[in-house]
Backbone bond lengths (Angstrom), bond angles and torsions (degrees), N, CA, C in turn:
res aa  C-N    CA-C-N  psi(-1)  N-CA   C-N-CA  omega(-1)  CA-C   N-CA-C  phi
1 X - - - 1.457 - - 1.561 109.70 -
2 X 1.330 117.31 -27.04 1.448 118.87 178.55 1.526 110.44 -67.69
3 X 1.328 117.95 -32.23 1.440 120.61 177.35 1.510 111.31 -65.90
4 X 1.315 117.64 -39.60 1.444 121.49 176.82 1.517 110.79 -64.03
5 X 1.338 116.09 -44.29 1.467 119.49 177.16 1.495 111.95 -61.34
6 X 1.344 117.18 -41.49 1.469 120.74 178.51 1.523 112.21 -64.27
7 X 1.341 116.65 -43.62 1.443 119.97 179.53 1.547 112.53 -65.62
8 X 1.316 117.16 -37.98 1.455 120.71 176.88 1.534 110.70 -66.09
9 X 1.345 117.56 -40.78 1.458 120.21 177.52 1.551 109.86 -66.29
10 X 1.322 118.07 -39.83 1.454 121.45 178.91 1.537 110.56 -63.11
11 X 1.287 117.26 -43.60 1.485 121.78 176.51 1.535 110.81 -65.13
12 X 1.333 116.11 -39.31 1.481 119.38 179.58 1.483 111.08 -65.08
13 X 1.330 118.65 -45.16 1.466 121.10 177.11 1.509 112.41 -64.13
14 X 1.329 116.89 -36.73 1.465 119.85 178.22 1.550 109.74 -64.23
15 X 1.291 116.94 -41.90 1.476 119.74 178.17 1.550 111.78 -66.79
16 X 1.299 117.08 -39.24 1.468 119.81 175.58 1.502 111.57 -66.68
17 X 1.332 118.93 -34.22 1.437 119.82 177.51 1.503 111.67 -70.58
18 X 1.366 116.86 -39.36 1.444 120.76 179.35 1.525 112.73 -68.62
19 X 1.333 116.00 -20.15 1.496 119.17 177.91 1.531 109.58 -75.32
20 X 1.303 117.64 -16.21 1.472 120.81 178.81 1.550 109.79 -84.03
21 X 1.311 116.41 140.49 1.457 119.48 -175.56 1.540 112.78 -62.18
22 X 1.315 117.61 -44.70 1.476 120.79 -176.11 1.508 111.24 -64.13
23 X 1.326 118.59 -44.99 1.451 122.28 -178.88 1.528 112.31 -70.51
24 X 1.295 115.75 -37.85 1.476 122.01 177.05 1.534 109.59 -63.01
25 X 1.332 115.57 -47.64 1.469 120.76 179.52 1.530 110.57 -64.95
26 X 1.327 118.55 -40.09 1.468 122.66 179.21 1.548 111.20 -60.04
27 X 1.324 116.54 -43.14 1.427 119.90 -176.34 1.541 113.81 -84.19
28 X 1.285 116.16 -44.04 1.500 120.04 -172.39 1.510 114.63 -106.56
29 X 1.358 117.06 -9.22 1.446 119.91 176.18 1.515 115.43 80.96
30 X 1.321 117.75 12.52 1.458 121.50 177.36 1.528 109.09 -151.65
31 X 1.287 113.03 165.19 1.495 119.15 179.01 1.526 108.68 -85.69
32 X 1.334 116.75 145.85 1.461 117.71 179.05 1.531 111.66 -74.93
33 X 1.302 116.06 149.86 1.432 120.40 172.05 1.549 110.15 -69.97
34 X 1.307 117.55 156.01 1.481 118.89 -178.00 1.525 112.81 -60.14
35 X 1.316 116.74 -41.66 1.446 119.74 179.98 1.546 110.74 -69.13
36 X 1.321 116.10 -36.66 1.461 121.19 176.43 1.523 112.09 -65.22
37 X 1.321 117.24 -43.44 1.442 121.11 176.36 1.551 111.82 -62.45
38 X 1.316 115.75 -41.69 1.473 119.59 177.76 1.515 110.64 -62.70
39 X 1.326 117.14 -44.55 1.475 120.33 -179.63 1.516 111.14 -63.76
40 X 1.336 117.44 -42.37 1.435 120.30 179.15 1.515 111.21 -65.63
41 X 1.297 118.60 -38.47 1.448 122.92 178.39 1.541 110.68 -64.56
42 X 1.328 115.40 -44.89 1.438 120.48 178.72 1.523 111.72 -63.36
43 X 1.335 116.09 -45.80 1.451 120.81 178.04 1.520 112.23 -62.85
44 X 1.335 115.66 -38.14 1.473 119.18 177.60 1.526 112.98 -61.16
45 X 1.324 116.49 -44.80 1.454 119.88 -178.59 1.551 109.69 -70.44
46 X 1.310 116.13 -34.20 1.478 120.41 177.82 1.540 109.81 -64.86
47 X 1.341 117.04 -43.43 1.456 120.51 179.83 1.545 110.42 -66.82
48 X 1.325 117.43 -35.78 1.474 118.28 176.60 1.515 110.51 -67.80
49 X 1.306 118.42 -36.90 1.465 121.95 177.60 1.537 110.48 -65.30
50 X 1.342 114.86 -40.73 1.486 118.07 177.30 1.514 111.34 -68.00
51 X 1.323 116.49 -31.48 1.485 121.33 176.44 1.535 109.47 -63.95
52 X 1.327 115.38 -43.54 1.468 116.97 177.46 1.529 110.55 -65.67
53 X 1.339 117.42 -38.97 1.460 119.79 177.73 1.516 113.15 -61.64
54 X 1.325 117.68 -36.66 1.466 120.93 177.89 1.530 110.13 -68.54
55 X 1.329 116.27 -39.85 1.478 120.95 179.83 1.533 108.84 -67.98
56 X 1.328 117.34 -41.32 1.451 119.18 -178.17 1.531 110.97 -70.38
57 X 1.328 117.56 -32.86 1.459 121.00 176.73 1.510 109.94 -67.83
58 X 1.304 116.90 -39.39 1.467 120.82 -177.06 1.478 113.60 -73.44
59 X 1.370 118.67 -45.17 1.443 122.30 -174.94 1.499 115.14 -113.95
60 X 1.288 118.62 3.29 1.510 121.23 -174.45 1.505 109.18 87.85
61 X 1.313 116.29 159.36 1.433 121.31 -174.34 1.569 115.43 -60.90
62 X 1.283 116.01 -42.05 1.472 120.73 -177.02 1.543 111.86 -69.82
63 X 1.317 115.56 -58.33 1.451 119.30 -178.53 1.522 109.61 -72.79
64 X 1.307 118.52 -31.78 1.466 121.10 177.67 1.528 111.84 -62.86
65 X 1.305 117.49 -38.51 1.475 120.20 177.62 1.482 110.93 -64.68
66 X 1.323 119.21 -39.35 1.450 121.36 179.34 1.524 110.86 -69.50
67 X 1.347 115.29 -44.09 1.468 119.52 177.94 1.495 111.78 -64.55
68 X 1.293 117.68 -34.82 1.453 122.19 177.74 1.508 113.28 -63.15
69 X 1.357 117.56 -37.87 1.458 121.26 176.44 1.538 110.36 -62.49
70 X 1.331 116.70 -37.74 1.471 119.03 173.98 1.490 112.81 -68.28
71 X 1.334 117.31 -40.42 1.425 120.97 178.23 1.536 112.62 -61.38
72 X 1.334 115.75 -34.70 1.463 120.07 179.06 1.533 110.18 -61.47
73 X 1.324 117.91 -39.08 1.434 121.47 178.61 1.532 110.24 -65.63
74 X 1.302 116.52 -44.86 1.444 120.41 -178.07 1.543 112.03 -70.54
75 X 1.306 117.24 -27.18 1.483 118.32 179.35 1.545 110.87 -85.48
76 X 1.298 120.16 -24.95 1.464 120.76 175.88 1.541 110.63 -78.88
77 X 1.318 117.19 -26.59 1.452 120.42 -176.98 1.501 115.71 -55.80
78 X 1.333 118.19 -51.93 1.476 118.32 178.39 1.525 115.04 -59.11
79 X 1.321 115.93 -33.58 1.485 120.33 179.16 1.497 109.68 -70.05
80 X 1.330 117.75 -41.40 1.440 122.03 179.54 1.553 111.02 -63.93
81 X 1.330 114.48 -44.88 1.455 120.32 179.92 1.562 110.89 -65.79
82 X 1.316 116.51 -39.15 1.450 119.28 179.18 1.539 109.53 -65.44
83 X 1.304 117.70 -42.68 1.460 120.57 -178.52 1.532 110.51 -67.70
84 X 1.326 117.34 -33.45 1.431 122.78 -178.56 1.522 113.35 -76.03
85 X 1.346 116.89 -46.21 1.455 118.66 -169.23 1.524 116.02 -105.39
86 X 1.331 118.09 -11.82 1.445 119.49 176.42 1.524 110.10 -89.60
87 X 1.294 115.67 141.60 1.476 118.49 -179.26 1.528 109.86 -78.00
88 X 1.306 117.87 147.29 1.494 119.89 -179.21 1.551 110.71 -71.77
89 X 1.283 115.68 158.44 1.451 120.30 178.82 1.521 108.64 -70.56
90 X 1.314 114.71 145.60 1.464 119.33 178.96 1.493 109.75 -95.34
91 X 1.329 117.09 121.45 1.488 120.45 179.40 1.501 108.33 -124.75
């Protein structure tokens, strides 16, 4: 269940990153539309909430909340490293 929680958090952070103009432009070469950014932001927060739900189901609400905070760090790490060390697309 922790893998599911981690994957949901990873997808949530990816959606939140793509909702930002700089990250969206870096990856796709264009700025997001307002509606698209709103949808990505909403989906990102929903995925993070589902991630907490998976952690709370697996470990209980108290310990699951603490474990979820750690999972957030591990799920944001690959995205930060990818943004830092991968070269942007050439358009």
